N, C-alpha and C positions, 0 to 999 in steps of 0.2 A: 823682328821683321816688321817693316812698315810699308804699306802700299798706298799710293795716291791713285784714286779712280776718278776720272772725269770723262764721261762718254756722251756722245750725241746719240748713237745707236745703243740703246739700253738692252738689247737682246742678250739674255743669259747673265746679265751683270749681277743681279741679286743672288743667284745661285753661286756664282763664282766668288763674290764677296763673302757670302756666308761660309763657304768652304775655306777661304783665306782666314777669316776670323776664327774658325774652328781650329785652325793650325796655330793660333796665337798671334796672328798678324794684326797690327793696329791699322785701322782704316782712316784715311784722309780723303776728303772729297769736296766737290764744288757744287753749288747751285742745285739744279734739278736732280743731278745724280745723288747728291747728299740727301735730298728730301726723299727720293725713292728708297734709298738704303735705310734711312731712319724709319720710314713708314713700314718697312719690312721687318722692323725690330732690331736692326743691327746698330751696334755702337759705332758712331762715326764722328770724327772731328772735322768740322768744316775748315777749309783752307784759311778763311778769314780769321778764325780763332787760332789756328796753328801759326800763322804769320804775324798775328797782332795787327793786321791791316785789312780794312774792309774791302769787299768787292766795290768797284766804282765804275763810273761812266756807263751805267746801264748794263753792267756785267762784262764790259769790254776788257777790264783789267781785274783779273782774279788771281792768276798764278804767276804773273810776271813779277817775281819777288826773289831777292837773294836767299831767303829761307827755303824756298822751293828749289831753285836752281843750284844752290849750294848743296842741298841734300841729295840732288841727283848727280851732280858733277864731282863730288869729293871722291878721290881715289882712296880706297880703304887700305892700300899698301903703302901710302905715303904718310909718315908721321906728321908732317907739317899740315897736310890736309885734315887729318883727324884733330890736330890741335886747333886749327882754324874753326872747325865745327864746334869744338868744345868752347872756345873763346867767345863765339858768337851765339851760342845756345841753339845750334842747328842740329836737327836729328837727320840721320841718313835716311834716304828713301831707297828701298831695295827693289820694289816692284812698281812700275808705272803702267797704268791701264788707261789708254786714251784712244778714242777714235775721233776723227775730225768732223767739223761741221760739214753737212752735205752740200758743199758749194756746187759741185758739178750737177747734182740732181736738181738743186734749186734753180740754177740758171737755165737748165733744160726745160723747165716748166713753161707752158704757154702763159703769158701774162706776168712773168717775173719782172718785177720793177728793179730799177737800179738800186733803190734802197734795200730791197730784199737781198739782192746779190751782195751788196756791201756788208750787210749784217751777217752774212754767211761766210765771210772771209775770216778764217780762224787764225789767230796770232799766238795766243798762249799755248794752244794744243801742239802746234808744230814746234814751238820753242822747247816745250818739255820733252817731246818725242826726240828731238835732236840732242838735247842734253843727256837724256837717258841712253840713247843709242851710242853717243860718243863715249859714255862710261859703261859700255856693255860688260866689261869685265866684272863690274860690281852691281849692275842694275839690269833687271829683266824688264824689257819694254814690250808690252802687248798692244797691238794696234787694230786687232780684229777679233771678234768673238770666236772665230774658228780656232784660235790659239788657246783658249781657256782650258779646254779639257786636257790637252797634252801637258801644259804647264802644271796644272793642278795634280795630275797623276804623278809627275816627276817630283813635285813638292811633297806629296804624300809618301812616295816611295823612298826618296833620297833625303828629304828634309831641307832641300835647297834646289834652286834651279841651276843646273849644271852649266859649265862654261860653254860647251858646244851649243846648247839650247839658247843661252843668252846671246851668243854670236849670231845664230840663225835669226833670232828675233830682231836683233839690231839691223841685220841686212834687210829683213822684211820692212822694218821701220824706215830705213833710208830709201827704200823703193816705193814708198807710199806717195 
């Protein structure tokens, strides 16, 4: 199992990632989230290392890469998708944990500048969330810290995130 974790709100993420890792999950992450997890002693592969392509444009481009979206979108029930992953050296991503930049909160602040607002427009996060939610049959997409406990309990009890839970998570993701 492989999880990609990239969160703006880091509430509970270290504990959740630690529990995923204890279940044998490989952790991928970006920027500040990766640093937080590494500082907590967790083994994390940074997305730039995973894709072989560095973050660029002051962090504006981190996860917009075929290795990420291929890993999220590949249907595990289609042999041609599995073959494409193998051919291109792409590992499937089974769990996506993303919460978006706080755009609404940023623009609601007195004195918010246009530059502040622009830098809080999330592009990669929503793209990953939509990719994972589109492929809900194979990927669990968590978009809020309130979802961590239930998913973790199910993983510990069942060894996987069930179909009904993945569907509910996808619905929640599309309603973000």
